[in-house]
N, CA, C and O atoms as a Tripos MOL2 file, in Angstrom:
@<TRIPOS>MOLECULE
protein
  188   187    47     0     0
PROTEIN
NO_CHARGES

@<TRIPOS>ATOM
      1 N           7.6960    6.3200   15.0310 N.3       1 UNK1
      2 CA          6.7930    5.5070   16.3570 C.3       1 UNK1
      3 C           7.5670    4.3640   16.7250 C.2       1 UNK1
      4 O           8.1680    3.6690   15.9060 O.2       1 UNK1
      5 N           7.5510    4.1480   18.0850 N.am      2 UNK2
      6 CA          8.3440    2.9830   18.6450 C.3       2 UNK2
      7 C           7.1980    2.1120   19.1040 C.2       2 UNK2
      8 O           6.3030    2.5670   19.8170 O.2       2 UNK2
      9 N           7.2310    0.8140   18.6780 N.am      3 UNK3
     10 CA          6.4490   -0.1660   18.9370 C.3       3 UNK3
     11 C           6.8460   -1.0100   20.2930 C.2       3 UNK3
     12 O           8.0030   -1.2010   20.6680 O.2       3 UNK3
     13 N           5.7920   -1.4250   20.8800 N.am      4 UNK4
     14 CA          6.2370   -2.2670   22.0440 C.3       4 UNK4
     15 C           6.3670   -3.6810   21.5920 C.2       4 UNK4
     16 O           5.7070   -4.0650   20.6270 O.2       4 UNK4
     17 N           7.2560   -4.5580   22.2910 N.am      5 UNK5
     18 CA          7.4320   -5.8490   21.8860 C.3       5 UNK5
     19 C           6.3570   -6.6920   21.8440 C.2       5 UNK5
     20 O           6.5870   -7.7040   21.1820 O.2       5 UNK5
     21 N           5.3550   -6.6320   22.2800 N.am      6 UNK6
     22 CA          3.9540   -7.5330   21.9280 C.3       6 UNK6
     23 C           3.6220   -7.1110   20.7180 C.2       6 UNK6
     24 O           3.2620   -7.9270   19.8690 O.2       6 UNK6
     25 N           3.6950   -5.6730   20.4300 N.am      7 UNK7
     26 CA          3.1540   -5.2290   18.8100 C.3       7 UNK7
     27 C           4.0370   -5.8060   17.7110 C.2       7 UNK7
     28 O           3.6680   -6.3500   16.6700 O.2       7 UNK7
     29 N           5.2990   -5.5760   18.1520 N.am      8 UNK8
     30 CA          6.1350   -6.4420   16.9850 C.3       8 UNK8
     31 C           6.1700   -7.7950   16.9090 C.2       8 UNK8
     32 O           6.5770   -8.3310   15.8780 O.2       8 UNK8
     33 N           5.7630   -8.5080   17.9530 N.am      9 UNK9
     34 CA          5.5050  -10.0650   17.9150 C.3       9 UNK9
     35 C           4.2340  -10.2770   17.0680 C.2       9 UNK9
     36 O           4.2130  -11.1150   16.1670 O.2       9 UNK9
     37 N           3.2660   -9.5680   17.3490 N.am     10 UNK10
     38 CA          2.0440   -9.5610   16.6670 C.3      10 UNK10
     39 C           1.9860   -9.4620   15.1190 C.2      10 UNK10
     40 O           1.1700  -10.0760   14.4320 O.2      10 UNK10
     41 N           3.1160   -8.4700   14.5600 N.am     11 UNK11
     42 CA          3.3440   -8.1740   13.4840 C.3      11 UNK11
     43 C           4.1510   -9.1820   12.7120 C.2      11 UNK11
     44 O           4.0610   -9.3080   11.4910 O.2      11 UNK11
     45 N           4.9690   -9.9160   13.5070 N.am     12 UNK12
     46 CA          5.9840  -10.9020   13.0020 C.3      12 UNK12
     47 C           5.0490  -12.1430   12.6640 C.2      12 UNK12
     48 O           5.2900  -12.8360   11.6750 O.2      12 UNK12
     49 N           3.8560  -12.4370   13.6040 N.am     13 UNK13
     50 CA          3.1700  -13.5660   13.1800 C.3      13 UNK13
     51 C           2.2890  -13.1300   12.2670 C.2      13 UNK13
     52 O           1.9480  -13.9730   11.4370 O.2      13 UNK13
     53 N           1.8290  -12.0760   12.1790 N.am     14 UNK14
     54 CA          0.9130  -11.6150   10.9080 C.3      14 UNK14
     55 C           1.4510  -11.8900    9.5230 C.2      14 UNK14
     56 O           0.7910  -12.3800    8.6070 O.2      14 UNK14
     57 N           2.7860  -11.5040    9.4620 N.am     15 UNK15
     58 CA          3.7070  -11.9400    8.3070 C.3      15 UNK15
     59 C           3.6950  -13.1640    8.0190 C.2      15 UNK15
     60 O           3.3020  -13.5270    6.9110 O.2      15 UNK15
     61 N           4.1540  -14.1050    9.0230 N.am     16 UNK16
     62 CA          4.0440  -15.5050    8.8230 C.3      16 UNK16
     63 C           2.6590  -16.0630    8.1910 C.2      16 UNK16
     64 O           2.5980  -16.7090    7.1450 O.2      16 UNK16
     65 N           1.7290  -15.7580    8.8810 N.am     17 UNK17
     66 CA          0.4660  -16.1470    8.6350 C.3      17 UNK17
     67 C           0.0490  -15.7340    7.1080 C.2      17 UNK17
     68 O          -0.5870  -16.5140    6.3990 O.2      17 UNK17
     69 N           0.4370  -14.5150    6.6870 N.am     18 UNK18
     70 CA          0.1700  -14.1570    5.2770 C.3      18 UNK18
     71 C           0.9660  -14.8170    4.4230 C.2      18 UNK18
     72 O           0.4390  -15.2000    3.3780 O.2      18 UNK18
     73 N           2.0430  -15.0350    4.5930 N.am     19 UNK19
     74 CA          3.3280  -15.6940    3.9060 C.3      19 UNK19
     75 C           2.5320  -17.1550    3.5160 C.2      19 UNK19
     76 O           2.1980  -17.5430    2.3960 O.2      19 UNK19
     77 N           2.3770  -17.7230    4.6300 N.am     20 UNK20
     78 CA          1.5320  -19.1750    4.4400 C.3      20 UNK20
     79 C           0.4540  -19.0030    3.6640 C.2      20 UNK20
     80 O           0.4170  -19.7850    2.7140 O.2      20 UNK20
     81 N          -0.4840  -18.2060    3.7490 N.am     21 UNK21
     82 CA         -1.9340  -17.8280    3.0020 C.3      21 UNK21
     83 C          -1.3200  -17.5370    1.5840 C.2      21 UNK21
     84 O          -2.0920  -17.9040    0.6990 O.2      21 UNK21
     85 N          -0.3680  -17.0840    1.1980 N.am     22 UNK22
     86 CA          0.3140  -16.6080   -0.2980 C.3      22 UNK22
     87 C           0.6420  -18.0060   -0.9400 C.2      22 UNK22
     88 O           0.4480  -18.2750   -2.1260 O.2      22 UNK22
     89 N           1.1670  -18.8640    0.0090 N.am     23 UNK23
     90 CA          1.6360  -20.1020   -0.7930 C.3      23 UNK23
     91 C           0.5400  -21.1600   -0.8780 C.2      23 UNK23
     92 O           0.7140  -22.1610   -1.5720 O.2      23 UNK23
     93 N          -0.5910  -20.9640   -0.1840 N.am     24 UNK24
     94 CA         -1.6000  -22.1270   -0.1890 C.3      24 UNK24
     95 C          -2.4650  -21.6360   -1.1940 C.2      24 UNK24
     96 O          -2.7170  -22.5220   -2.0100 O.2      24 UNK24
     97 N          -3.1060  -20.3740   -1.4850 N.am     25 UNK25
     98 CA         -4.2080  -20.0850   -2.1120 C.3      25 UNK25
     99 C          -3.6200  -19.1310   -3.3570 C.2      25 UNK25
    100 O          -2.9590  -18.1440   -3.0340 O.2      25 UNK25
    101 N          -3.8080  -19.3600   -4.5210 N.am     26 UNK26
    102 CA         -3.6920  -18.6950   -5.5640 C.3      26 UNK26
    103 C          -2.6940  -17.4110   -5.4530 C.2      26 UNK26
    104 O          -3.0570  -16.2340   -5.4810 O.2      26 UNK26
    105 N          -1.5300  -17.8290   -5.3380 N.am     27 UNK27
    106 CA         -0.4070  -16.6120   -5.1760 C.3      27 UNK27
    107 C          -0.5550  -15.7670   -6.4340 C.2      27 UNK27
    108 O          -0.2750  -14.5750   -6.3050 O.2      27 UNK27
    109 N          -0.9260  -16.1700   -7.5570 N.am     28 UNK28
    110 CA         -0.7690  -15.3160   -8.7170 C.3      28 UNK28
    111 C          -1.8830  -14.4650   -8.8820 C.2      28 UNK28
    112 O          -1.9850  -13.7340   -9.8670 O.2      28 UNK28
    113 N          -2.8810  -14.5230   -7.8150 N.am     29 UNK29
    114 CA         -4.2010  -13.6520   -8.1460 C.3      29 UNK29
    115 C          -4.1700  -12.7120   -6.9640 C.2      29 UNK29
    116 O          -4.4580  -11.5330   -7.1720 O.2      29 UNK29
    117 N          -3.8400  -13.1210   -5.7050 N.am     30 UNK30
    118 CA         -3.9580  -12.5380   -4.5780 C.3      30 UNK30
    119 C          -2.7260  -12.3960   -3.7050 C.2      30 UNK30
    120 O          -1.9220  -13.3090   -3.5190 O.2      30 UNK30
    121 N          -2.6380  -11.1380   -3.1650 N.am     31 UNK31
    122 CA         -1.2830  -11.0180   -2.3000 C.3      31 UNK31
    123 C          -1.8740  -10.4700   -1.0880 C.2      31 UNK31
    124 O          -2.5590   -9.4510   -1.0100 O.2      31 UNK31
    125 N          -1.4830  -11.3740   -0.0140 N.am     32 UNK32
    126 CA         -1.9140  -10.7390    1.3570 C.3      32 UNK32
    127 C          -0.4200  -10.1850    1.8860 C.2      32 UNK32
    128 O           0.6830  -10.4790    1.4250 O.2      32 UNK32
    129 N          -0.7400   -9.2860    3.0040 N.am     33 UNK33
    130 CA          0.8190   -8.6940    3.3240 C.3      33 UNK33
    131 C           0.0550   -7.6230    4.5090 C.2      33 UNK33
    132 O          -1.1390   -7.4760    4.7680 O.2      33 UNK33
    133 N           1.1240   -7.0460    5.0160 N.am     34 UNK34
    134 CA          0.9420   -6.4140    6.4310 C.3      34 UNK34
    135 C           1.5670   -4.9480    5.9820 C.2      34 UNK34
    136 O           2.6690   -4.8960    5.4350 O.2      34 UNK34
    137 N           0.8200   -3.8190    6.2400 N.am     35 UNK35
    138 CA          1.0550   -2.5360    5.9960 C.3      35 UNK35
    139 C           1.1480   -1.8450    7.4340 C.2      35 UNK35
    140 O           0.5150   -2.1480    8.4450 O.2      35 UNK35
    141 N           2.1600   -0.7750    7.2540 N.am     36 UNK36
    142 CA          2.3400    0.0400    8.4110 C.3      36 UNK36
    143 C           1.8110    1.3050    8.5440 C.2      36 UNK36
    144 O           1.8390    1.9540    9.5900 O.2      36 UNK36
    145 N           1.2400    1.7310    7.3100 N.am     37 UNK37
    146 CA          0.4550    3.1790    7.4030 C.3      37 UNK37
    147 C          -0.2920    3.3420    5.9990 C.2      37 UNK37
    148 O           0.1060    2.7290    5.0080 O.2      37 UNK37
    149 N          -1.2330    4.0750    5.9700 N.am     38 UNK38
    150 CA         -2.0540    4.4310    5.0300 C.3      38 UNK38
    151 C          -1.3190    4.5820    3.5450 C.2      38 UNK38
    152 O          -1.6250    3.8940    2.5710 O.2      38 UNK38
    153 N          -0.4460    5.4580    3.5550 N.am     39 UNK39
    154 CA          0.1410    5.7780    2.4740 C.3      39 UNK39
    155 C           0.8930    4.5120    1.6200 C.2      39 UNK39
    156 O           1.1540    4.5450    0.4180 O.2      39 UNK39
    157 N           1.1400    3.5210    2.4430 N.am     40 UNK40
    158 CA          2.0170    2.0350    1.8760 C.3      40 UNK40
    159 C           0.6260    1.1460    1.2980 C.2      40 UNK40
    160 O           0.6530    0.4270    0.2990 O.2      40 UNK40
    161 N          -0.2700    1.3180    1.9460 N.am     41 UNK41
    162 CA         -1.7060    0.7700    1.7420 C.3      41 UNK41
    163 C          -2.0990    1.1800    0.3450 C.2      41 UNK41
    164 O          -2.2970    0.3780   -0.5680 O.2      41 UNK41
    165 N          -2.1960    2.4800    0.2500 N.am     42 UNK42
    166 CA         -2.6170    3.2480   -1.1830 C.3      42 UNK42
    167 C          -1.5520    2.6960   -2.1760 C.2      42 UNK42
    168 O          -2.0130    2.2580   -3.2300 O.2      42 UNK42
    169 N          -0.4580    2.6560   -2.0430 N.am     43 UNK43
    170 CA          0.4590    2.2520   -2.8710 C.3      43 UNK43
    171 C           0.1390    0.7940   -3.3480 C.2      43 UNK43
    172 O           0.1650    0.4870   -4.5400 O.2      43 UNK43
    173 N          -0.0900    0.1320   -2.5900 N.am     44 UNK44
    174 CA         -0.3180   -1.4980   -3.0220 C.3      44 UNK44
    175 C          -1.7460   -1.5780   -3.5700 C.2      44 UNK44
    176 O          -1.9520   -2.4010   -4.4620 O.2      44 UNK44
    177 N          -2.6460   -0.8930   -3.1820 N.am     45 UNK45
    178 CA         -3.9920   -0.8030   -3.8810 C.3      45 UNK45
    179 C          -3.9580   -0.3220   -5.3980 C.2      45 UNK45
    180 O          -4.6820   -0.7700   -6.2870 O.2      45 UNK45
    181 N          -3.0670    0.5900   -5.5270 N.am     46 UNK46
    182 CA         -3.0090    1.3640   -6.8520 C.3      46 UNK46
    183 C          -2.3990    0.5270   -8.0180 C.2      46 UNK46
    184 O          -2.7430    0.4200   -9.1950 O.2      46 UNK46
    185 N          -1.3280   -0.0590   -7.2670 N.am     47 UNK47
    186 CA         -0.1920   -0.7650   -8.0780 C.3      47 UNK47
    187 C           0.4010   -1.4030   -8.7780 C.2      47 UNK47
    188 O           1.6300   -1.3260   -8.7930 O.2      47 UNK47
@<TRIPOS>BOND
     1     1     2 1
     2     2     3 1
     3     3     4 2
     4     3     5 am
     5     5     6 1
     6     6     7 1
     7     7     8 2
     8     7     9 am
     9     9    10 1
    10    10    11 1
    11    11    12 2
    12    11    13 am
    13    13    14 1
    14    14    15 1
    15    15    16 2
    16    15    17 am
    17    17    18 1
    18    18    19 1
    19    19    20 2
    20    19    21 am
    21    21    22 1
    22    22    23 1
    23    23    24 2
    24    23    25 am
    25    25    26 1
    26    26    27 1
    27    27    28 2
    28    27    29 am
    29    29    30 1
    30    30    31 1
    31    31    32 2
    32    31    33 am
    33    33    34 1
    34    34    35 1
    35    35    36 2
    36    35    37 am
    37    37    38 1
    38    38    39 1
    39    39    40 2
    40    39    41 am
    41    41    42 1
    42    42    43 1
    43    43    44 2
    44    43    45 am
    45    45    46 1
    46    46    47 1
    47    47    48 2
    48    47    49 am
    49    49    50 1
    50    50    51 1
    51    51    52 2
    52    51    53 am
    53    53    54 1
    54    54    55 1
    55    55    56 2
    56    55    57 am
    57    57    58 1
    58    58    59 1
    59    59    60 2
    60    59    61 am
    61    61    62 1
    62    62    63 1
    63    63    64 2
    64    63    65 am
    65    65    66 1
    66    66    67 1
    67    67    68 2
    68    67    69 am
    69    69    70 1
    70    70    71 1
    71    71    72 2
    72    71    73 am
    73    73    74 1
    74    74    75 1
    75    75    76 2
    76    75    77 am
    77    77    78 1
    78    78    79 1
    79    79    80 2
    80    79    81 am
    81    81    82 1
    82    82    83 1
    83    83    84 2
    84    83    85 am
    85    85    86 1
    86    86    87 1
    87    87    88 2
    88    87    89 am
    89    89    90 1
    90    90    91 1
    91    91    92 2
    92    91    93 am
    93    93    94 1
    94    94    95 1
    95    95    96 2
    96    95    97 am
    97    97    98 1
    98    98    99 1
    99    99   100 2
   100    99   101 am
   101   101   102 1
   102   102   103 1
   103   103   104 2
   104   103   105 am
   105   105   106 1
   106   106   107 1
   107   107   108 2
   108   107   109 am
   109   109   110 1
   110   110   111 1
   111   111   112 2
   112   111   113 am
   113   113   114 1
   114   114   115 1
   115   115   116 2
   116   115   117 am
   117   117   118 1
   118   118   119 1
   119   119   120 2
   120   119   121 am
   121   121   122 1
   122   122   123 1
   123   123   124 2
   124   123   125 am
   125   125   126 1
   126   126   127 1
   127   127   128 2
   128   127   129 am
   129   129   130 1
   130   130   131 1
   131   131   132 2
   132   131   133 am
   133   133   134 1
   134   134   135 1
   135   135   136 2
   136   135   137 am
   137   137   138 1
   138   138   139 1
   139   139   140 2
   140   139   141 am
   141   141   142 1
   142   142   143 1
   143   143   144 2
   144   143   145 am
   145   145   146 1
   146   146   147 1
   147   147   148 2
   148   147   149 am
   149   149   150 1
   150   150   151 1
   151   151   152 2
   152   151   153 am
   153   153   154 1
   154   154   155 1
   155   155   156 2
   156   155   157 am
   157   157   158 1
   158   158   159 1
   159   159   160 2
   160   159   161 am
   161   161   162 1
   162   162   163 1
   163   163   164 2
   164   163   165 am
   165   165   166 1
   166   166   167 1
   167   167   168 2
   168   167   169 am
   169   169   170 1
   170   170   171 1
   171   171   172 2
   172   171   173 am
   173   173   174 1
   174   174   175 1
   175   175   176 2
   176   175   177 am
   177   177   178 1
   178   178   179 1
   179   179   180 2
   180   179   181 am
   181   181   182 1
   182   182   183 1
   183   183   184 2
   184   183   185 am
   185   185   186 1
   186   186   187 1
   187   187   188 2
@<TRIPOS>SUBSTRUCTURE
     1 UNK1         2 RESIDUE 1 A UNK
     2 UNK2         6 RESIDUE 1 A UNK
     3 UNK3        10 RESIDUE 1 A UNK
     4 UNK4        14 RESIDUE 1 A UNK
     5 UNK5        18 RESIDUE 1 A UNK
     6 UNK6        22 RESIDUE 1 A UNK
     7 UNK7        26 RESIDUE 1 A UNK
     8 UNK8        30 RESIDUE 1 A UNK
     9 UNK9        34 RESIDUE 1 A UNK
    10 UNK10       38 RESIDUE 1 A UNK
    11 UNK11       42 RESIDUE 1 A UNK
    12 UNK12       46 RESIDUE 1 A UNK
    13 UNK13       50 RESIDUE 1 A UNK
    14 UNK14       54 RESIDUE 1 A UNK
    15 UNK15       58 RESIDUE 1 A UNK
    16 UNK16       62 RESIDUE 1 A UNK
    17 UNK17       66 RESIDUE 1 A UNK
    18 UNK18       70 RESIDUE 1 A UNK
    19 UNK19       74 RESIDUE 1 A UNK
    20 UNK20       78 RESIDUE 1 A UNK
    21 UNK21       82 RESIDUE 1 A UNK
    22 UNK22       86 RESIDUE 1 A UNK
    23 UNK23       90 RESIDUE 1 A UNK
    24 UNK24       94 RESIDUE 1 A UNK
    25 UNK25       98 RESIDUE 1 A UNK
    26 UNK26      102 RESIDUE 1 A UNK
    27 UNK27      106 RESIDUE 1 A UNK
    28 UNK28      110 RESIDUE 1 A UNK
    29 UNK29      114 RESIDUE 1 A UNK
    30 UNK30      118 RESIDUE 1 A UNK
    31 UNK31      122 RESIDUE 1 A UNK
    32 UNK32      126 RESIDUE 1 A UNK
    33 UNK33      130 RESIDUE 1 A UNK
    34 UNK34      134 RESIDUE 1 A UNK
    35 UNK35      138 RESIDUE 1 A UNK
    36 UNK36      142 RESIDUE 1 A UNK
    37 UNK37      146 RESIDUE 1 A UNK
    38 UNK38      150 RESIDUE 1 A UNK
    39 UNK39      154 RESIDUE 1 A UNK
    40 UNK40      158 RESIDUE 1 A UNK
    41 UNK41      162 RESIDUE 1 A UNK
    42 UNK42      166 RESIDUE 1 A UNK
    43 UNK43      170 RESIDUE 1 A UNK
    44 UNK44      174 RESIDUE 1 A UNK
    45 UNK45      178 RESIDUE 1 A UNK
    46 UNK46      182 RESIDUE 1 A UNK
    47 UNK47      186 RESIDUE 1 A UNK
């Protein structure tokens, strides 16, 4: 799947946002991240 530039920019911004949240709020208890498909989401949830 090919993403448009605006979509790539949104994902890049989301990653930076989640990295900042991870540093500020209990990084040992919660990890925020971006996934690009359902399979990856399930890996993280089970994991």
